[in-house]
Biotite code that builds the C-alpha atoms (Angstrom):
import biotite.structure as struc

atoms = struc.array([
    struc.Atom([68.690, 83.504, 139.556], chain_id="A", res_id=1, res_name="UNK", atom_name="CA", element="C"),
    struc.Atom([69.616, 79.729, 139.198], chain_id="A", res_id=2, res_name="UNK", atom_name="CA", element="C"),
    struc.Atom([73.067, 78.845, 138.147], chain_id="A", res_id=3, res_name="UNK", atom_name="CA", element="C"),
    struc.Atom([73.010, 75.926, 135.330], chain_id="A", res_id=4, res_name="UNK", atom_name="CA", element="C"),
    struc.Atom([74.888, 73.617, 138.140], chain_id="A", res_id=5, res_name="UNK", atom_name="CA", element="C"),
    struc.Atom([72.182, 74.180, 140.302], chain_id="A", res_id=6, res_name="UNK", atom_name="CA", element="C"),
    struc.Atom([69.632, 73.559, 138.228], chain_id="A", res_id=7, res_name="UNK", atom_name="CA", element="C"),
    struc.Atom([71.429, 70.384, 137.048], chain_id="A", res_id=8, res_name="UNK", atom_name="CA", element="C"),
    struc.Atom([71.647, 69.073, 140.475], chain_id="A", res_id=9, res_name="UNK", atom_name="CA", element="C"),
    struc.Atom([68.080, 70.539, 141.614], chain_id="A", res_id=10, res_name="UNK", atom_name="CA", element="C"),
    struc.Atom([66.713, 68.133, 138.547], chain_id="A", res_id=11, res_name="UNK", atom_name="CA", element="C"),
    struc.Atom([68.715, 64.877, 139.104], chain_id="A", res_id=12, res_name="UNK", atom_name="CA", element="C"),
    struc.Atom([68.086, 65.162, 142.829], chain_id="A", res_id=13, res_name="UNK", atom_name="CA", element="C"),
    struc.Atom([64.094, 65.328, 141.753], chain_id="A", res_id=14, res_name="UNK", atom_name="CA", element="C"),
    struc.Atom([64.793, 62.366, 139.135], chain_id="A", res_id=15, res_name="UNK", atom_name="CA", element="C"),
    struc.Atom([66.096, 60.175, 142.102], chain_id="A", res_id=16, res_name="UNK", atom_name="CA", element="C"),
    struc.Atom([63.398, 61.053, 144.262], chain_id="A", res_id=17, res_name="UNK", atom_name="CA", element="C"),
    struc.Atom([60.333, 60.669, 141.870], chain_id="A", res_id=18, res_name="UNK", atom_name="CA", element="C"),
    struc.Atom([62.079, 56.902, 141.553], chain_id="A", res_id=19, res_name="UNK", atom_name="CA", element="C"),
    struc.Atom([62.602, 56.124, 144.945], chain_id="A", res_id=20, res_name="UNK", atom_name="CA", element="C"),
    struc.Atom([58.334, 57.113, 145.394], chain_id="A", res_id=21, res_name="UNK", atom_name="CA", element="C"),
    struc.Atom([57.562, 55.137, 143.007], chain_id="A", res_id=22, res_name="UNK", atom_name="CA", element="C"),
    struc.Atom([59.704, 52.030, 144.115], chain_id="A", res_id=23, res_name="UNK", atom_name="CA", element="C"),
    struc.Atom([58.356, 53.139, 147.794], chain_id="A", res_id=24, res_name="UNK", atom_name="CA", element="C"),
    struc.Atom([54.701, 52.876, 146.070], chain_id="A", res_id=25, res_name="UNK", atom_name="CA", element="C"),
    struc.Atom([54.954, 49.213, 144.150], chain_id="A", res_id=26, res_name="UNK", atom_name="CA", element="C"),
    struc.Atom([56.667, 47.760, 147.177], chain_id="A", res_id=27, res_name="UNK", atom_name="CA", element="C"),
    struc.Atom([53.869, 48.777, 149.113], chain_id="A", res_id=28, res_name="UNK", atom_name="CA", element="C"),
    struc.Atom([51.472, 47.782, 146.753], chain_id="A", res_id=29, res_name="UNK", atom_name="CA", element="C"),
    struc.Atom([52.961, 44.332, 146.456], chain_id="A", res_id=30, res_name="UNK", atom_name="CA", element="C"),
    struc.Atom([52.960, 44.025, 150.204], chain_id="A", res_id=31, res_name="UNK", atom_name="CA", element="C"),
    struc.Atom([49.157, 45.062, 150.412], chain_id="A", res_id=32, res_name="UNK", atom_name="CA", element="C"),
    struc.Atom([48.509, 42.314, 147.571], chain_id="A", res_id=33, res_name="UNK", atom_name="CA", element="C"),
    struc.Atom([50.448, 39.785, 149.071], chain_id="A", res_id=34, res_name="UNK", atom_name="CA", element="C"),
    struc.Atom([50.367, 39.904, 152.259], chain_id="A", res_id=35, res_name="UNK", atom_name="CA", element="C"),
    struc.Atom([46.882, 40.741, 152.942], chain_id="A", res_id=36, res_name="UNK", atom_name="CA", element="C"),
    struc.Atom([44.671, 40.060, 150.292], chain_id="A", res_id=37, res_name="UNK", atom_name="CA", element="C"),
    struc.Atom([41.333, 40.722, 152.396], chain_id="A", res_id=38, res_name="UNK", atom_name="CA", element="C"),
    struc.Atom([42.744, 44.051, 150.956], chain_id="A", res_id=39, res_name="UNK", atom_name="CA", element="C"),
    struc.Atom([41.773, 43.391, 147.340], chain_id="A", res_id=40, res_name="UNK", atom_name="CA", element="C"),
    struc.Atom([37.811, 43.311, 148.194], chain_id="A", res_id=41, res_name="UNK", atom_name="CA", element="C"),
    struc.Atom([35.432, 41.960, 145.717], chain_id="A", res_id=42, res_name="UNK", atom_name="CA", element="C"),
    struc.Atom([38.159, 41.760, 142.873], chain_id="A", res_id=43, res_name="UNK", atom_name="CA", element="C"),
    struc.Atom([38.495, 38.963, 140.770], chain_id="A", res_id=44, res_name="UNK", atom_name="CA", element="C"),
    struc.Atom([41.736, 36.658, 140.381], chain_id="A", res_id=45, res_name="UNK", atom_name="CA", element="C"),
    struc.Atom([42.483, 38.442, 137.244], chain_id="A", res_id=46, res_name="UNK", atom_name="CA", element="C"),
    struc.Atom([42.260, 41.591, 139.088], chain_id="A", res_id=47, res_name="UNK", atom_name="CA", element="C"),
    struc.Atom([44.532, 40.698, 141.497], chain_id="A", res_id=48, res_name="UNK", atom_name="CA", element="C"),
    struc.Atom([47.475, 38.747, 138.615], chain_id="A", res_id=49, res_name="UNK", atom_name="CA", element="C"),
    struc.Atom([46.678, 42.337, 136.884], chain_id="A", res_id=50, res_name="UNK", atom_name="CA", element="C"),
    struc.Atom([47.449, 44.688, 139.809], chain_id="A", res_id=51, res_name="UNK", atom_name="CA", element="C"),
    struc.Atom([50.735, 42.174, 140.704], chain_id="A", res_id=52, res_name="UNK", atom_name="CA", element="C"),
    struc.Atom([52.515, 42.435, 137.697], chain_id="A", res_id=53, res_name="UNK", atom_name="CA", element="C"),
    struc.Atom([51.763, 46.456, 137.298], chain_id="A", res_id=54, res_name="UNK", atom_name="CA", element="C"),
    struc.Atom([53.404, 46.958, 140.641], chain_id="A", res_id=55, res_name="UNK", atom_name="CA", element="C"),
    struc.Atom([55.764, 44.745, 139.419], chain_id="A", res_id=56, res_name="UNK", atom_name="CA", element="C"),
    struc.Atom([56.661, 46.432, 136.604], chain_id="A", res_id=57, res_name="UNK", atom_name="CA", element="C"),
    struc.Atom([56.798, 49.839, 138.027], chain_id="A", res_id=58, res_name="UNK", atom_name="CA", element="C"),
    struc.Atom([59.447, 48.169, 141.095], chain_id="A", res_id=59, res_name="UNK", atom_name="CA", element="C"),
    struc.Atom([61.316, 47.114, 138.160], chain_id="A", res_id=60, res_name="UNK", atom_name="CA", element="C"),
    struc.Atom([61.107, 50.685, 136.287], chain_id="A", res_id=61, res_name="UNK", atom_name="CA", element="C"),
    struc.Atom([61.799, 52.517, 139.094], chain_id="A", res_id=62, res_name="UNK", atom_name="CA", element="C"),
    struc.Atom([64.914, 50.228, 139.840], chain_id="A", res_id=63, res_name="UNK", atom_name="CA", element="C"),
    struc.Atom([66.376, 50.800, 136.136], chain_id="A", res_id=64, res_name="UNK", atom_name="CA", element="C"),
    struc.Atom([65.844, 54.845, 136.426], chain_id="A", res_id=65, res_name="UNK", atom_name="CA", element="C"),
    struc.Atom([67.860, 54.615, 140.200], chain_id="A", res_id=66, res_name="UNK", atom_name="CA", element="C"),
    struc.Atom([70.374, 52.501, 138.414], chain_id="A", res_id=67, res_name="UNK", atom_name="CA", element="C"),
    struc.Atom([70.531, 54.458, 135.217], chain_id="A", res_id=68, res_name="UNK", atom_name="CA", element="C"),
    struc.Atom([70.875, 57.916, 137.633], chain_id="A", res_id=69, res_name="UNK", atom_name="CA", element="C"),
    struc.Atom([73.678, 56.150, 139.663], chain_id="A", res_id=70, res_name="UNK", atom_name="CA", element="C"),
    struc.Atom([75.731, 54.540, 136.170], chain_id="A", res_id=71, res_name="UNK", atom_name="CA", element="C"),
    struc.Atom([75.758, 58.051, 134.135], chain_id="A", res_id=72, res_name="UNK", atom_name="CA", element="C"),
    struc.Atom([75.283, 60.482, 136.513], chain_id="A", res_id=73, res_name="UNK", atom_name="CA", element="C"),
    struc.Atom([76.461, 60.051, 140.329], chain_id="A", res_id=74, res_name="UNK", atom_name="CA", element="C"),
    struc.Atom([79.239, 57.387, 139.178], chain_id="A", res_id=75, res_name="UNK", atom_name="CA", element="C"),
    struc.Atom([78.591, 55.128, 141.968], chain_id="A", res_id=76, res_name="UNK", atom_name="CA", element="C"),
])
C-alpha cells in the first residue's frame, strides 16, 4: 500500500518528468526545424512556421509547468 505522502511525491515526480520530456521534445523539434531544413521535406513555408510556433508553445508550456512545480511544491 502506498502512503499518501509517497503518492504525492510520486505524482509530483511524474509531473516533473513529463514536463522535462515535453521540453526536450520541443527543443529537439526546434533544433531540427532550424538547423536541418532538409528535415522538413515537402512542407510549405506556412507548415514550417506552424511547426515552429507549435514547438515554441510546447517549450514555453513545459518551462511554465516546471517553474510552477518548483515554486509551489519544491520551494526552490
